[in-house]
All heavy atoms as TSV, in Angstrom:
chain	resi	resn	atom	element	x	y	z
A	1	MET	N	N	-140.781	151.354	135.645
A	1	MET	CA	C	-141.077	151.909	134.359
A	1	MET	C	C	-142.562	152.204	134.297
A	1	MET	O	O	-143.462	151.442	134.817
A	1	MET	CB	C	-140.851	150.564	133.428
A	1	MET	CG	C	-140.480	151.031	132.052
A	1	MET	SD	S	-140.060	149.513	130.985
A	1	MET	CE	C	-138.468	149.141	131.503
A	2	ASP	N	N	-142.861	153.446	133.773
A	2	ASP	CA	C	-144.194	153.820	133.768
A	2	ASP	C	C	-145.076	153.268	132.719
A	2	ASP	O	O	-144.582	152.626	131.749
A	2	ASP	CB	C	-144.292	155.303	133.724
A	2	ASP	CG	C	-143.782	155.984	132.428
A	2	ASP	OD1	O	-143.850	155.393	131.435
A	2	ASP	OD2	O	-143.186	157.048	132.589
A	3	ALA	N	N	-146.411	153.365	132.801
A	3	ALA	CA	C	-147.313	152.802	131.795
A	3	ALA	C	C	-147.180	153.265	130.452
A	3	ALA	O	O	-147.219	152.435	129.490
A	3	ALA	CB	C	-148.842	152.988	132.337
A	4	ALA	N	N	-146.747	154.474	130.321
A	4	ALA	CA	C	-146.651	155.063	128.933
A	4	ALA	C	C	-145.352	154.395	128.238
A	4	ALA	O	O	-145.443	154.079	127.172
A	4	ALA	CB	C	-146.533	156.602	128.964
A	5	THR	N	N	-144.310	154.269	129.003
A	5	THR	CA	C	-143.104	153.594	128.522
A	5	THR	C	C	-143.360	152.120	128.174
A	5	THR	O	O	-143.002	151.637	127.080
A	5	THR	CB	C	-141.957	153.697	129.400
A	5	THR	OG1	O	-141.689	155.196	129.715
A	5	THR	CG2	C	-140.668	153.018	128.967
A	6	ILE	N	N	-144.093	151.472	128.977
A	6	ILE	CA	C	-144.382	150.009	128.747
A	6	ILE	C	C	-145.254	149.920	127.497
A	6	ILE	O	O	-145.007	149.013	126.659
A	6	ILE	CB	C	-145.128	149.468	130.025
A	6	ILE	CG1	C	-144.094	149.211	131.154
A	6	ILE	CG2	C	-145.739	148.115	129.720
A	6	ILE	CD1	C	-144.708	148.830	132.408
A	7	ALA	N	N	-146.258	150.773	127.347
A	7	ALA	CA	C	-147.066	150.714	126.175
A	7	ALA	C	C	-146.192	151.026	124.866
A	7	ALA	O	O	-146.390	150.331	123.762
A	7	ALA	CB	C	-148.157	151.671	126.232
A	8	LYS	N	N	-145.377	151.865	124.923
A	8	LYS	CA	C	-144.502	152.305	123.759
A	8	LYS	C	C	-143.550	151.135	123.326
A	8	LYS	O	O	-143.464	150.736	122.299
A	8	LYS	CB	C	-143.663	153.519	124.102
A	8	LYS	CG	C	-142.863	154.146	123.066
A	8	LYS	CD	C	-142.247	155.406	123.519
A	8	LYS	CE	C	-141.564	156.171	122.390
A	8	LYS	NZ	N	-140.896	157.325	123.020
A	9	LEU	N	N	-142.996	150.495	124.418
A	9	LEU	CA	C	-141.998	149.380	124.117
A	9	LEU	C	C	-142.854	148.091	123.586
A	9	LEU	O	O	-142.420	147.467	122.826
A	9	LEU	CB	C	-141.289	149.074	125.435
A	9	LEU	CG	C	-140.287	150.093	125.851
A	9	LEU	CD1	C	-139.874	149.812	127.363
A	9	LEU	CD2	C	-139.110	149.973	124.857
A	10	GLU	N	N	-144.046	147.837	124.169
A	10	GLU	CA	C	-144.870	146.804	123.790
A	10	GLU	C	C	-145.177	146.924	122.388
A	10	GLU	O	O	-145.036	146.030	121.565
A	10	GLU	CB	C	-146.124	146.703	124.619
A	10	GLU	CG	C	-146.894	145.463	124.383
A	10	GLU	CD	C	-148.139	145.422	125.374
A	10	GLU	OE1	O	-147.867	145.198	126.539
A	10	GLU	OE2	O	-149.293	145.569	124.790
A	11	GLY	N	N	-145.586	148.162	121.890
A	11	GLY	CA	C	-145.971	148.419	120.545
A	11	GLY	C	C	-144.745	148.167	119.684
A	11	GLY	O	O	-144.853	147.584	118.489
A	12	HIS	N	N	-143.634	148.657	120.102
A	12	HIS	CA	C	-142.391	148.441	119.303
A	12	HIS	C	C	-142.085	146.878	119.089
A	12	HIS	O	O	-141.769	146.498	118.043
A	12	HIS	CB	C	-141.231	149.093	120.000
A	12	HIS	CG	C	-139.903	148.815	119.231
A	12	HIS	ND1	N	-139.577	149.362	118.043
A	12	HIS	CD2	C	-138.871	147.988	119.531
A	12	HIS	CE1	C	-138.400	148.865	117.626
A	12	HIS	NE2	N	-137.967	148.105	118.683
A	13	LEU	N	N	-142.157	146.158	120.219
A	13	LEU	CA	C	-141.901	144.626	120.137
A	13	LEU	C	C	-142.862	144.055	119.237
A	13	LEU	O	O	-142.537	143.087	118.320
A	13	LEU	CB	C	-141.792	144.030	121.487
A	13	LEU	CG	C	-140.605	144.527	122.316
A	13	LEU	CD1	C	-140.766	143.899	123.824
A	13	LEU	CD2	C	-139.286	144.094	121.756
A	14	LYS	N	N	-144.153	144.350	119.313
A	14	LYS	CA	C	-145.161	143.689	118.480
A	14	LYS	C	C	-144.923	143.916	117.035
A	14	LYS	O	O	-144.949	143.137	116.188
A	14	LYS	CB	C	-146.536	144.297	118.906
A	14	LYS	CG	C	-147.012	143.690	120.155
A	14	LYS	CD	C	-148.434	144.302	120.486
A	14	LYS	CE	C	-149.041	143.715	121.827
A	14	LYS	NZ	N	-150.258	144.196	122.110
A	15	ARG	N	N	-144.480	145.230	116.698
A	15	ARG	CA	C	-144.294	145.544	115.287
A	15	ARG	C	C	-142.968	144.903	114.818
A	15	ARG	O	O	-142.863	144.265	113.682
A	15	ARG	CB	C	-144.112	147.072	115.160
A	15	ARG	CG	C	-145.413	147.852	115.203
A	15	ARG	CD	C	-145.159	149.271	114.856
A	15	ARG	NE	N	-144.266	150.010	115.598
A	15	ARG	CZ	C	-144.449	150.504	116.836
A	15	ARG	NH1	N	-145.681	150.418	117.442
A	15	ARG	NH2	N	-143.539	151.136	117.494
A	16	THR	N	N	-141.934	144.907	115.596
A	16	THR	CA	C	-140.632	144.390	115.239
A	16	THR	C	C	-140.727	142.934	114.926
A	16	THR	O	O	-140.116	142.423	113.973
A	16	THR	CB	C	-139.542	144.652	116.382
A	16	THR	OG1	O	-139.444	146.026	116.517
A	16	THR	CG2	C	-138.216	144.031	115.925
A	17	PHE	N	N	-141.343	142.163	115.930
A	17	PHE	CA	C	-141.514	140.684	115.755
A	17	PHE	C	C	-142.678	140.261	114.998
A	17	PHE	O	O	-142.953	138.991	114.849
A	17	PHE	CB	C	-141.323	140.086	117.206
A	17	PHE	CG	C	-139.967	140.227	117.785
A	17	PHE	CD1	C	-139.877	141.094	118.897
A	17	PHE	CD2	C	-138.858	139.692	117.236
A	17	PHE	CE1	C	-138.665	141.265	119.437
A	17	PHE	CE2	C	-137.626	139.933	117.847
A	17	PHE	CZ	C	-137.481	140.675	118.995
A	18	GLY	N	N	-143.606	141.171	114.715
A	18	GLY	CA	C	-144.808	140.779	113.921
A	18	GLY	C	C	-145.699	139.813	114.821
A	18	GLY	O	O	-146.295	138.913	114.264
A	19	ASN	N	N	-145.842	140.104	116.002
A	19	ASN	CA	C	-146.516	139.218	117.004
A	19	ASN	C	C	-147.394	140.065	117.741
A	19	ASN	O	O	-146.938	140.630	118.790
A	19	ASN	CB	C	-145.568	138.378	117.747
A	19	ASN	CG	C	-146.217	137.276	118.619
A	19	ASN	OD1	O	-147.380	137.383	118.923
A	19	ASN	ND2	N	-145.575	136.235	118.817
A	20	PRO	N	N	-148.779	140.005	117.595
A	20	PRO	CA	C	-149.575	140.797	118.477
A	20	PRO	C	C	-149.781	140.211	119.826
A	20	PRO	O	O	-150.547	140.710	120.676
A	20	PRO	CB	C	-150.920	140.698	117.663
A	20	PRO	CG	C	-150.818	139.346	117.018
A	20	PRO	CD	C	-149.435	139.147	116.586
A	21	HIS	N	N	-149.242	139.088	120.164
A	21	HIS	CA	C	-149.484	138.364	121.487
A	21	HIS	C	C	-148.408	138.754	122.462
A	21	HIS	O	O	-148.394	138.184	123.625
A	21	HIS	CB	C	-149.484	136.861	121.319
A	21	HIS	CG	C	-150.538	136.456	120.288
A	21	HIS	ND1	N	-151.886	136.420	120.486
A	21	HIS	CD2	C	-150.466	135.975	119.127
A	21	HIS	CE1	C	-152.515	136.059	119.550
A	21	HIS	NE2	N	-151.683	135.658	118.581
A	22	ILE	N	N	-147.461	139.649	122.128
A	22	ILE	CA	C	-146.408	140.070	123.129
A	22	ILE	C	C	-147.104	141.145	124.090
A	22	ILE	O	O	-147.831	142.060	123.658
A	22	ILE	CB	C	-145.263	140.767	122.303
A	22	ILE	CG1	C	-144.582	139.804	121.451
A	22	ILE	CG2	C	-144.360	141.481	123.308
A	22	ILE	CD1	C	-143.444	140.313	120.603
A	23	VAL	N	N	-146.819	140.750	125.305
A	23	VAL	CA	C	-147.391	141.652	126.494
A	23	VAL	C	C	-146.183	142.033	127.440
A	23	VAL	O	O	-145.497	141.138	127.762
A	23	VAL	CB	C	-148.508	140.971	127.309
A	23	VAL	CG1	C	-148.937	141.843	128.356
A	23	VAL	CG2	C	-149.709	140.699	126.230
A	24	LEU	N	N	-146.084	143.210	127.795
A	24	LEU	CA	C	-145.126	143.711	128.818
A	24	LEU	C	C	-145.891	143.918	130.096
A	24	LEU	O	O	-147.021	144.517	130.091
A	24	LEU	CB	C	-144.397	145.004	128.450
A	24	LEU	CG	C	-143.073	144.797	127.675
A	24	LEU	CD1	C	-143.421	144.074	126.387
A	24	LEU	CD2	C	-142.425	146.093	127.457
A	25	LYS	N	N	-145.390	143.540	131.208
A	25	LYS	CA	C	-145.949	143.631	132.521
A	25	LYS	C	C	-144.911	144.324	133.464
A	25	LYS	O	O	-143.833	143.878	133.607
A	25	LYS	CB	C	-146.345	142.274	133.174
A	25	LYS	CG	C	-147.475	141.653	132.289
A	25	LYS	CD	C	-147.981	140.455	133.006
A	25	LYS	CE	C	-149.195	139.828	132.296
A	25	LYS	NZ	N	-149.738	138.750	132.990
A	26	ALA	N	N	-145.345	145.288	134.190
A	26	ALA	CA	C	-144.527	146.028	135.112
A	26	ALA	C	C	-144.054	144.963	136.174
A	26	ALA	O	O	-144.878	144.104	136.634
A	26	ALA	CB	C	-145.356	147.180	135.760
A	27	ARG	N	N	-142.963	145.274	136.679
A	27	ARG	CA	C	-142.425	144.490	137.868
A	27	ARG	C	C	-142.508	145.442	139.118
A	27	ARG	O	O	-141.733	146.364	139.181
A	27	ARG	CB	C	-140.989	144.055	137.567
A	27	ARG	CG	C	-140.869	143.228	136.263
A	27	ARG	CD	C	-139.432	143.028	135.832
A	27	ARG	NE	N	-138.840	141.981	136.813
A	27	ARG	CZ	C	-137.529	141.817	136.961
A	27	ARG	NH1	N	-136.652	142.573	136.390
A	27	ARG	NH2	N	-137.092	140.855	137.714
A	28	PRO	N	N	-143.374	145.000	140.042
A	28	PRO	CA	C	-143.595	145.949	141.159
A	28	PRO	C	C	-142.366	146.298	142.096
A	28	PRO	O	O	-142.260	147.411	142.523
A	28	PRO	CB	C	-144.643	145.109	142.060
A	28	PRO	CG	C	-145.162	144.072	141.152
A	28	PRO	CD	C	-144.180	143.787	140.132
A	29	LYS	N	N	-141.488	145.418	142.116
A	29	LYS	CA	C	-140.309	145.589	143.008
A	29	LYS	C	C	-139.119	146.227	142.226
A	29	LYS	O	O	-138.046	146.592	142.787
A	29	LYS	CB	C	-139.847	144.365	143.664
A	29	LYS	CG	C	-140.895	143.801	144.666
A	29	LYS	CD	C	-140.364	142.615	145.465
A	29	LYS	CE	C	-141.482	142.153	146.431
A	29	LYS	NZ	N	-141.018	141.050	147.167
A	30	GLN	N	N	-139.158	146.135	140.897
A	30	GLN	CA	C	-138.116	146.643	140.014
A	30	GLN	C	C	-138.620	147.693	139.116
A	30	GLN	O	O	-139.419	147.451	138.148
A	30	GLN	CB	C	-137.571	145.500	139.143
A	30	GLN	CG	C	-137.080	144.240	139.849
A	30	GLN	CD	C	-135.763	144.593	140.687
A	30	GLN	OE1	O	-134.965	145.440	140.330
A	30	GLN	NE2	N	-135.691	143.933	141.849
A	31	LYS	N	N	-138.320	148.942	139.382
A	31	LYS	CA	C	-138.804	150.114	138.665
A	31	LYS	C	C	-138.171	150.335	137.269
A	31	LYS	O	O	-138.612	151.126	136.441
A	31	LYS	CB	C	-138.714	151.370	139.509
A	31	LYS	CG	C	-139.524	151.248	140.809
A	31	LYS	CD	C	-140.981	150.939	140.511
A	31	LYS	CE	C	-141.707	150.890	141.880
A	31	LYS	NZ	N	-143.039	150.338	141.730
A	32	ASP	N	N	-136.989	149.620	136.937
A	32	ASP	CA	C	-136.353	149.950	135.792
A	32	ASP	C	C	-136.489	148.889	134.684
A	32	ASP	O	O	-135.751	148.677	133.642
A	32	ASP	CB	C	-134.782	150.063	136.061
A	32	ASP	CG	C	-134.181	148.627	136.680
A	32	ASP	OD1	O	-134.971	147.868	136.986
A	32	ASP	OD2	O	-132.992	148.565	136.406
A	33	SER	N	N	-137.400	147.970	134.871
A	33	SER	CA	C	-137.663	146.840	133.911
A	33	SER	C	C	-139.132	146.367	133.943
A	33	SER	O	O	-139.943	146.735	134.742
A	33	SER	CB	C	-136.751	145.725	134.351
A	33	SER	OG	O	-136.985	145.244	135.643
A	34	ALA	N	N	-139.403	145.482	132.936
A	34	ALA	CA	C	-140.734	144.896	132.702
A	34	ALA	C	C	-140.453	143.488	132.218
A	34	ALA	O	O	-139.567	143.293	131.463
A	34	ALA	CB	C	-141.527	145.809	131.720
A	35	GLU	N	N	-141.417	142.636	132.579
A	35	GLU	CA	C	-141.545	141.280	132.026
A	35	GLU	C	C	-142.027	141.224	130.656
A	35	GLU	O	O	-142.999	141.944	130.414
A	35	GLU	CB	C	-142.110	140.391	133.018
A	35	GLU	CG	C	-141.466	140.136	134.381
A	35	GLU	CD	C	-142.211	139.179	135.256
A	35	GLU	OE1	O	-143.341	138.658	134.838
A	35	GLU	OE2	O	-141.673	138.978	136.392
A	36	VAL	N	N	-141.608	140.375	129.766
A	36	VAL	CA	C	-142.080	140.206	128.438
A	36	VAL	C	C	-142.731	138.752	128.491
A	36	VAL	O	O	-142.118	137.841	128.677
A	36	VAL	CB	C	-140.983	140.375	127.454
A	36	VAL	CG1	C	-141.583	140.286	125.954
A	36	VAL	CG2	C	-140.236	141.675	127.518
A	37	GLU	N	N	-143.976	138.788	127.952
A	37	GLU	CA	C	-144.698	137.469	127.788
A	37	GLU	C	C	-145.182	137.326	126.367
A	37	GLU	O	O	-145.509	138.379	125.804
A	37	GLU	CB	C	-145.843	137.350	128.815
A	37	GLU	CG	C	-145.325	137.387	130.287
A	37	GLU	CD	C	-146.607	137.315	131.276
A	37	GLU	OE1	O	-147.834	137.303	130.733
A	37	GLU	OE2	O	-146.348	137.158	132.382
A	38	VAL	N	N	-145.354	136.057	125.926
A	38	VAL	CA	C	-146.004	135.732	124.639
A	38	VAL	C	C	-147.073	134.804	125.024
A	38	VAL	O	O	-146.806	133.674	125.596
A	38	VAL	CB	C	-145.119	135.132	123.654
A	38	VAL	CG1	C	-145.886	134.744	122.359
A	38	VAL	CG2	C	-144.117	136.246	123.358
A	39	LYS	N	N	-148.369	135.083	124.781
A	39	LYS	CA	C	-149.481	134.208	125.099
A	39	LYS	C	C	-149.436	133.723	126.629
A	39	LYS	O	O	-149.599	132.629	126.818
A	39	LYS	CB	C	-149.582	133.164	124.168
A	39	LYS	CG	C	-149.969	133.461	122.686
A	39	LYS	CD	C	-150.124	132.285	121.786
A	39	LYS	CE	C	-150.621	132.715	120.532
A	39	LYS	NZ	N	-150.794	131.542	119.556
A	40	GLY	N	N	-149.080	134.682	127.436
A	40	GLY	CA	C	-149.094	134.331	128.927
A	40	GLY	C	C	-147.768	133.606	129.436
A	40	GLY	O	O	-147.656	133.339	130.576
A	41	GLU	N	N	-146.856	133.309	128.512
A	41	GLU	CA	C	-145.596	132.631	128.864
A	41	GLU	C	C	-144.561	133.602	128.922
A	41	GLU	O	O	-144.245	134.355	127.997
A	41	GLU	CB	C	-145.335	131.491	127.813
A	41	GLU	CG	C	-144.077	130.680	128.293
A	41	GLU	CD	C	-143.747	129.584	127.237
A	41	GLU	OE1	O	-144.677	129.167	126.514
A	41	GLU	OE2	O	-142.645	129.155	127.332
A	42	PHE	N	N	-143.809	133.681	130.120
A	42	PHE	CA	C	-142.708	134.568	130.274
A	42	PHE	C	C	-141.546	134.090	129.290
A	42	PHE	O	O	-141.216	133.021	129.179
A	42	PHE	CB	C	-142.194	134.376	131.729
A	42	PHE	CG	C	-140.864	135.117	132.022
A	42	PHE	CD1	C	-140.918	136.366	132.368
A	42	PHE	CD2	C	-139.642	134.492	131.985
A	42	PHE	CE1	C	-139.735	137.146	132.580
A	42	PHE	CE2	C	-138.480	135.092	132.204
A	42	PHE	CZ	C	-138.487	136.492	132.603
A	43	ILE	N	N	-141.101	135.084	128.521
A	43	ILE	CA	C	-139.889	134.886	127.659
A	43	ILE	C	C	-138.670	135.789	127.913
A	43	ILE	O	O	-137.586	135.419	127.478
A	43	ILE	CB	C	-140.341	135.104	126.197
A	43	ILE	CG1	C	-140.708	136.496	125.900
A	43	ILE	CG2	C	-141.433	134.075	125.808
A	43	ILE	CD1	C	-140.707	136.813	124.461
A	44	GLY	N	N	-138.828	136.852	128.759
A	44	GLY	CA	C	-137.626	137.561	129.086
A	44	GLY	C	C	-137.988	138.898	129.786
A	44	GLY	O	O	-139.151	139.057	130.286
A	45	VAL	N	N	-136.966	139.786	129.968
A	45	VAL	CA	C	-137.109	140.985	130.619
A	45	VAL	C	C	-136.415	142.142	129.744
A	45	VAL	O	O	-135.495	141.958	129.061
A	45	VAL	CB	C	-136.318	140.795	132.047
A	45	VAL	CG1	C	-136.405	142.335	132.744
A	45	VAL	CG2	C	-136.940	139.763	132.852
A	46	ILE	N	N	-137.193	143.293	129.741
A	46	ILE	CA	C	-136.593	144.362	129.129
A	46	ILE	C	C	-136.302	145.435	130.226
A	46	ILE	O	O	-137.015	145.630	131.108
A	46	ILE	CB	C	-137.659	144.987	128.095
A	46	ILE	CG1	C	-137.000	146.007	127.223
A	46	ILE	CG2	C	-138.865	145.631	128.761
A	46	ILE	CD1	C	-137.730	146.201	125.913
A	47	PHE	N	N	-135.034	145.931	130.148
A	47	PHE	CA	C	-134.428	146.888	131.111
A	47	PHE	C	C	-134.111	148.182	130.405
A	47	PHE	O	O	-133.740	148.287	129.383
A	47	PHE	CB	C	-133.123	146.368	131.657
A	47	PHE	CG	C	-133.073	145.043	132.254
A	47	PHE	CD1	C	-132.933	143.852	131.533
A	47	PHE	CD2	C	-133.291	145.012	133.634
A	47	PHE	CE1	C	-132.983	142.629	132.263
A	47	PHE	CE2	C	-133.353	143.776	134.331
A	47	PHE	CZ	C	-133.180	142.612	133.649
A	48	GLN	N	N	-134.251	149.401	131.346
A	48	GLN	CA	C	-133.665	150.527	130.819
A	48	GLN	C	C	-132.159	150.405	130.805
A	48	GLN	O	O	-131.536	149.896	131.650
A	48	GLN	CB	C	-134.007	151.601	131.932
A	48	GLN	CG	C	-135.426	151.948	131.885
A	48	GLN	CD	C	-135.859	153.010	132.948
A	48	GLN	OE1	O	-135.212	153.217	133.951
A	48	GLN	NE2	N	-136.971	153.703	132.796
A	49	ASP	N	N	-131.555	150.945	129.753
A	49	ASP	CA	C	-130.132	150.909	129.563
A	49	ASP	C	C	-129.433	151.981	130.465
A	49	ASP	O	O	-129.713	153.139	130.268
A	49	ASP	CB	C	-129.821	151.241	128.002
A	49	ASP	CG	C	-128.342	151.079	127.603
A	49	ASP	OD1	O	-127.491	151.082	128.571
A	49	ASP	OD2	O	-128.109	150.685	126.527
A	50	GLU	N	N	-128.633	151.482	131.232
A	50	GLU	CA	C	-127.946	152.355	132.275
A	50	GLU	C	C	-126.941	153.380	131.460
A	50	GLU	O	O	-126.632	154.352	132.042
A	50	GLU	CB	C	-127.166	151.549	133.211
A	50	GLU	CG	C	-127.998	150.735	134.121
A	50	GLU	CD	C	-127.207	149.922	135.122
A	50	GLU	OE1	O	-125.980	149.893	135.004
A	50	GLU	OE2	O	-127.898	149.149	135.972
A	51	ASP	N	N	-126.506	152.936	130.542
A	51	ASP	CA	C	-125.383	153.746	129.665
A	51	ASP	C	C	-126.007	154.781	128.707
A	51	ASP	O	O	-125.312	155.782	128.342
A	51	ASP	CB	C	-124.418	152.850	128.933
A	51	ASP	CG	C	-123.647	151.827	129.815
A	51	ASP	OD1	O	-123.386	152.349	130.958
A	51	ASP	OD2	O	-123.336	150.830	129.380
A	52	GLU	N	N	-127.190	154.514	128.270
A	52	GLU	CA	C	-127.756	155.398	127.186
A	52	GLU	C	C	-129.223	155.766	127.623
A	52	GLU	O	O	-130.186	154.963	127.429
A	52	GLU	CB	C	-127.705	154.897	125.824
A	52	GLU	CG	C	-128.054	155.817	124.805
A	52	GLU	CD	C	-127.727	155.277	123.318
A	52	GLU	OE1	O	-126.877	154.409	123.172
A	52	GLU	OE2	O	-128.358	155.777	122.448
A	53	ASP	N	N	-129.477	156.952	128.055
A	53	ASP	CA	C	-130.773	157.449	128.460
A	53	ASP	C	C	-131.790	157.345	127.280
A	53	ASP	O	O	-131.509	157.633	126.216
A	53	ASP	CB	C	-130.724	158.884	128.937
A	53	ASP	CG	C	-131.902	159.251	129.721
A	53	ASP	OD1	O	-132.416	158.453	130.503
A	53	ASP	OD2	O	-132.367	160.427	129.522
A	54	GLY	N	N	-132.938	156.686	127.592
A	54	GLY	CA	C	-134.017	156.571	126.693
A	54	GLY	C	C	-133.929	155.354	125.751
A	54	GLY	O	O	-134.678	155.041	124.936
A	55	SER	N	N	-132.826	154.430	126.140
A	55	SER	CA	C	-132.672	153.187	125.314
A	55	SER	C	C	-132.971	152.005	126.365
A	55	SER	O	O	-132.846	152.199	127.619
A	55	SER	CB	C	-131.212	153.046	124.909
A	55	SER	OG	O	-130.919	154.056	123.830
A	56	PHE	N	N	-133.161	150.897	125.787
A	56	PHE	CA	C	-133.558	149.668	126.476
A	56	PHE	C	C	-132.759	148.442	126.007
A	56	PHE	O	O	-132.309	148.371	124.968
A	56	PHE	CB	C	-135.045	149.511	126.369
A	56	PHE	CG	C	-135.859	150.668	126.981
A	56	PHE	CD1	C	-136.055	151.665	126.142
A	56	PHE	CD2	C	-136.220	150.627	128.275
A	56	PHE	CE1	C	-136.782	152.793	126.782
A	56	PHE	CE2	C	-136.937	151.605	128.766
A	56	PHE	CZ	C	-137.177	152.807	128.033
A	57	MET	N	N	-132.724	147.457	126.835
A	57	MET	CA	C	-132.058	146.101	126.555
A	57	MET	C	C	-133.159	145.057	126.790
A	57	MET	O	O	-133.827	145.079	127.727
A	57	MET	CB	C	-130.869	145.956	127.417
A	57	MET	CG	C	-129.932	146.993	127.465
A	57	MET	SD	S	-128.566	146.814	126.321
A	57	MET	CE	C	-127.795	145.346	126.781
A	58	PHE	N	N	-133.168	144.143	125.813
A	58	PHE	CA	C	-134.094	142.998	125.946
A	58	PHE	C	C	-133.258	141.749	126.235
A	58	PHE	O	O	-132.320	141.418	125.420
A	58	PHE	CB	C	-134.958	142.766	124.764
A	58	PHE	CG	C	-135.931	141.580	124.725
A	58	PHE	CD1	C	-136.740	141.342	125.774
A	58	PHE	CD2	C	-135.914	140.727	123.695
A	58	PHE	CE1	C	-137.541	140.263	125.823
A	58	PHE	CE2	C	-136.742	139.702	123.559
A	58	PHE	CZ	C	-137.562	139.393	124.595
A	59	GLU	N	N	-133.579	141.079	127.255
A	59	GLU	CA	C	-132.800	139.855	127.704
A	59	GLU	C	C	-133.626	138.611	127.694
A	59	GLU	O	O	-134.768	138.648	128.353
A	59	GLU	CB	C	-132.204	140.005	129.047
A	59	GLU	CG	C	-131.257	138.924	129.481
A	59	GLU	CD	C	-130.661	139.251	130.857
A	59	GLU	OE1	O	-129.710	140.010	130.858
A	59	GLU	OE2	O	-131.142	138.620	131.812
A	60	MET	N	N	-133.324	137.627	126.928
A	60	MET	CA	C	-134.154	136.399	126.769
A	60	MET	C	C	-133.216	135.204	126.810
A	60	MET	O	O	-132.290	135.142	126.170
A	60	MET	CB	C	-134.850	136.388	125.460
A	60	MET	CG	C	-135.647	135.218	125.172
A	60	MET	SD	S	-136.522	135.332	123.547
A	60	MET	CE	C	-136.845	133.749	123.276
A	61	ALA	N	N	-133.499	134.326	127.830
A	61	ALA	CA	C	-132.699	133.139	128.022
A	61	ALA	C	C	-133.308	131.936	127.160
A	61	ALA	O	O	-134.570	131.920	127.105
A	61	ALA	CB	C	-132.640	132.782	129.445
A	62	ILE	N	N	-132.529	131.132	126.545
A	62	ILE	CA	C	-133.051	129.939	125.783
A	62	ILE	C	C	-132.317	128.792	126.469
A	62	ILE	O	O	-131.150	128.558	126.288
A	62	ILE	CB	C	-132.758	130.114	124.270
A	62	ILE	CG1	C	-133.368	131.392	123.701
A	62	ILE	CG2	C	-133.188	128.866	123.598
A	62	ILE	CD1	C	-132.881	131.616	122.284
A	63	LEU	N	N	-133.159	127.995	127.135
A	63	LEU	CA	C	-132.679	126.827	127.775
A	63	LEU	C	C	-132.604	125.592	126.874
A	63	LEU	O	O	-133.323	125.439	125.963
A	63	LEU	CB	C	-133.594	126.482	129.009
A	63	LEU	CG	C	-133.874	127.604	129.988
A	63	LEU	CD1	C	-134.855	127.131	131.069
A	63	LEU	CD2	C	-132.543	128.049	130.536
A	64	ALA	N	N	-131.670	124.694	127.136
A	64	ALA	CA	C	-131.555	123.434	126.380
A	64	ALA	C	C	-132.922	122.737	126.194
A	64	ALA	O	O	-133.162	122.291	125.171
A	64	ALA	CB	C	-130.519	122.547	127.048
A	65	GLU	N	N	-133.657	122.754	127.289
A	65	GLU	CA	C	-134.929	122.108	127.268
A	65	GLU	C	C	-135.943	122.749	126.280
A	65	GLU	O	O	-136.817	122.079	125.713
A	65	GLU	CB	C	-135.583	121.896	128.539
A	65	GLU	CG	C	-135.839	123.276	129.288
A	65	GLU	CD	C	-136.134	123.158	130.721
A	65	GLU	OE1	O	-135.364	122.407	131.464
A	65	GLU	OE2	O	-137.160	123.898	131.275
A	66	ASP	N	N	-135.732	124.132	126.097
A	66	ASP	CA	C	-136.570	124.803	125.175
A	66	ASP	C	C	-136.351	124.331	123.707
A	66	ASP	O	O	-137.163	124.448	122.807
A	66	ASP	CB	C	-136.331	126.285	125.239
A	66	ASP	CG	C	-136.718	126.858	126.600
A	66	ASP	OD1	O	-137.649	126.307	127.247
A	66	ASP	OD2	O	-136.136	127.902	126.994
A	67	LEU	N	N	-135.157	123.800	123.415
A	67	LEU	CA	C	-134.805	123.426	122.083
A	67	LEU	C	C	-135.125	121.963	121.784
A	67	LEU	O	O	-134.984	121.608	120.610
A	67	LEU	CB	C	-133.226	123.549	121.885
A	67	LEU	CG	C	-132.746	125.127	122.083
A	67	LEU	CD1	C	-131.248	125.174	122.053
A	67	LEU	CD2	C	-133.328	126.040	121.074
A	68	GLU	N	N	-135.467	121.227	122.735
A	68	GLU	CA	C	-135.869	119.795	122.530
A	68	GLU	C	C	-137.196	119.807	121.987
A	68	GLU	O	O	-138.234	120.570	122.300
A	68	GLU	CB	C	-135.746	119.053	123.835
A	68	GLU	CG	C	-134.391	119.034	124.311
A	68	GLU	CD	C	-134.265	118.316	125.747
A	68	GLU	OE1	O	-135.328	117.853	126.241
A	68	GLU	OE2	O	-133.219	118.193	126.244
A	69	GLY	N	N	-137.528	118.829	121.146
A	69	GLY	CA	C	-138.843	118.552	120.692
A	69	GLY	C	C	-139.240	119.247	119.455
A	69	GLY	O	O	-140.124	119.468	118.879
């Protein structure tokens, strides 16, 4: 994923979730995706959609331990 696409997606996520702390980071070995972090903590991955050109999918796992406390 190129820098312009990452910047565009990062801006979209910040606006959508109302959170200025969202950061996307390129994945050196995976050219079709970027890691999503909030305040330095990994929360998920955003991928290019294989079925629809120009679209993306955001995948976020929520573990049982995340729900405790």
